[in-house]
Each structure stands twice: as structure tokens, then as C-alpha cells.
C-alpha positions in Angstrom: 43.6 1.6 18.7 41.4 4.7 18.1 41.7 4.3 14.4 40.5 0.7 14.6 37.5 1.7 16.6 36.6 4.5 14.2 36.9 2.1 11.2 34.7 -0.5 12.9 32.1 2.2 13.7 32.1 3.3 10.1 31.7 -0.2 8.8 28.8 -0.8 11.3 27.2 2.4 10.3 27.4 1.6 6.6 26.0 -1.9 7.2 23.0 -0.5 9.1 22.4 2.2 6.5 22.4 -0.3 3.7 19.9 -2.5 5.5 17.5 0.4 5.8 18.0 1.4 2.2 17.4 -2.1 0.9 13.8 -2.4 2.2 12.0 -1.5 -1.0 9.0 -3.7 -0.7 5.4 -2.6 -1.4 3.9 0.0 0.9 0.3 -1.2 1.3 -0.9 -4.7 0.8 -4.3 -6.3 1.6 -4.5 -9.6 3.5 -8.3 -9.8 3.6 -11.2 -8.2 1.8 -14.0 -6.0 3.2 -16.6 -8.5 4.2 -19.7 -6.4 3.7 -21.3 -4.7 0.7 -19.3 -1.7 -0.5 -19.8 1.6 1.3 -21.7 4.5 -0.1 -20.2 6.1 -3.1 -20.4 9.5 -1.3 -17.8 8.3 1.2 -15.2 7.0 -1.3 -12.6 9.6 -2.4 -10.3 7.5 -4.6 -8.8 4.0 -5.2 -5.5 2.4 -6.0 -4.5 -1.1 -7.1 -2.1 -2.9 -4.8 1.5 -3.5 -5.9 2.1 -6.7 -7.9 4.6 -7.8 -5.2 1.7 -8.1 -2.6 0.6 -11.7 -1.7 -2.9 -11.1 -3.2 -4.2 -8.6 -5.8 -6.7 -6.1 -4.4 -8.1 -2.7 -4.8 -7.8 -0.2 -2.0 -10.5 2.4 -1.7 -9.7 5.5 0.3 -12.6 7.1 2.1 -13.2 10.8 3.0 -13.0 9.6 6.6 -9.3 8.9 6.1 -9.7 5.1 6.2 -9.1 2.5 3.5 -11.0 -0.6 2.4 -9.6 -3.6 0.6 -11.9 -5.1 -2.0 -11.6 -8.0 -4.4 -10.7 -6.7 -7.9 -12.6 -9.4 -9.7 -15.9 -8.6 -7.9 -18.5 -6.8 -10.1 -19.2 -4.3 -7.4 -15.6 -3.3 -7.2 -15.4 -2.9 -11.0 -18.5 -0.7 -11.0 -17.0 1.5 -8.2 -13.8 1.8 -10.1 -15.6 2.9 -13.3 -17.7 5.5 -11.5 -14.6 6.9 -9.8 -12.7 7.0 -13.1 -15.6 9.0 -14.7 -15.8 11.3 -11.7 -12.1 12.2 -12.0 -12.4 13.5 -15.6 
């Protein structure tokens, strides 16, 4: 009887572990865009494009205040910010 219990516990543990390992979706997605004009360039530290598996494409800007802002990648202001940050990193 003890062998059966140990076997069932091993199977249950393996099933739980595989369920945790299989969650390989995107880490950060945006579901709405920042409604106001973009913040000051002095506050923005970096940016990253969202994963292609996210429901909508976006650019996530990371601020020096440890927050993030989602913006529309097709907006001209977003493209300008991205170009400035790219030049700043070189």
C-alpha cells in the first residue's frame, strides 16, 4: 500500500511541475496605451517592444522612477522617443 501512495505522489508531483514549466507566455503585455502626451525625456531610461504573442503591439517605456508606460508604436511621438533613446545609447 505504501508503494502505491508513493507512486501516486510522484505522479502528482510530476504533473504539477510540468504545469508550472509549461507556462512560457510573454512576461509583459500592454492592454491600453498611455492617454496623455509622452513624459519628459529626462524621466525615460529605456524602452522595449512587447512580445509578438501579446494581444496588441506596444512599446513599453521604463522610467527612472521604476514605472513603465505603454505607448502606441505607430504614433509619431513614440517613434521620436525611440530614435532619441537609440541615439543616446550609442
